[in-house]
Phi, psi and omega in degrees: 000138173283156179267145177260134176298134180298333174293330174290334179282329188301122183259151166290106181296328184281322178294324179301316190289325185282328177294333174299339183275000183245155181220148174267123187242130178240126179240136177271128187241124181272135174281128180285338177295297187268327188089359181274150179268145169239164180238137175244128176234150182204159174261119190229145173304142181298345178271343182259006184297316183291332176288324173294320171301316182279341176290149178247000000 
């Protein structure tokens, strides 16, 4: 196996910590016309997840 340079592995700790505050949320939405379900997905800050799910 080839060795990897340590500078290539180094990560930005601040940006990785900020990215942990976001979540992908998927909500099933029923179509009033056909009755079939569609899915609305969004990337939401973890503090706003309940607001996203409760909104219509």
